[in-house]
C-alpha angles and dihedrals in degrees: 000000000000121000110244114247124241089251092056090046091053091047091052089047093050089049092052092046088050091052090047091047091052091048092050091049090048093049090045089056090049091047092051090049089051090048091052091047092050091048091050091048091047093051092047089048089053092052091046091054091049089051091046092050091049089048093050089052091049091049090051092050090048092049090054091049091051090053093049090048091050091052090048091048091049093048091048092049089049088051092049091046088055089058095050135094128187118226117195127194102033107160130208108054090206098057103037095142091049093050093048088053089053089056090054093045089051089052089053096244105121110215115326119193109266149137125228125220120189110223097176135013119187131168093224107025124062118261125260116217138180117218119201118200129201091246141021088238093064089047090050089049092054092049093048093049089047089052092049090051091052090050094050092050 
C-alpha cells in the first residue's frame, strides 16, 4: 500500500473540517430555531398567565356580585312575605279573584290593592291562595279585621 502524500492527507482533513463546519452550521440553525420557538412559547405563556390572573379577578368580582344579589333577593323576598296573607278555604276554583274580593268586602275593607297567587287547587278541597298587598299596613289591617271577626263570633 502506498503511503498517502501530504497533499492527500490535507485534502482529507479539509473535507472532514468542511463536513464538521456544515454540521455545526446546521446544528446552529436548529438551535436558533429552537431558541426562537422557546421564546415564542415563553411570551405566549406570559400572556396566558396575565389573562388567567385577569379572569381570576373577574370571577372573584362576579362571585361577590352574586352574593350581593342573593342577599338583595332574599331581602326582597322577606319584604314581599311581610306583605302576604294566606287565605284557606276559597271556594269556586273558576272565580278565585272574585271570591277573594268577597272576603275583603266581608271584612269591610272595600278593595285594597293586591295580587293573588294560587298555592293549591283541588277539585274537592277548597283552594289555598296567597294574597300579596302593596304594603305591610294593608296586610296588618286584614289580619286585625279577621281577628275582630273571630272575637265577635
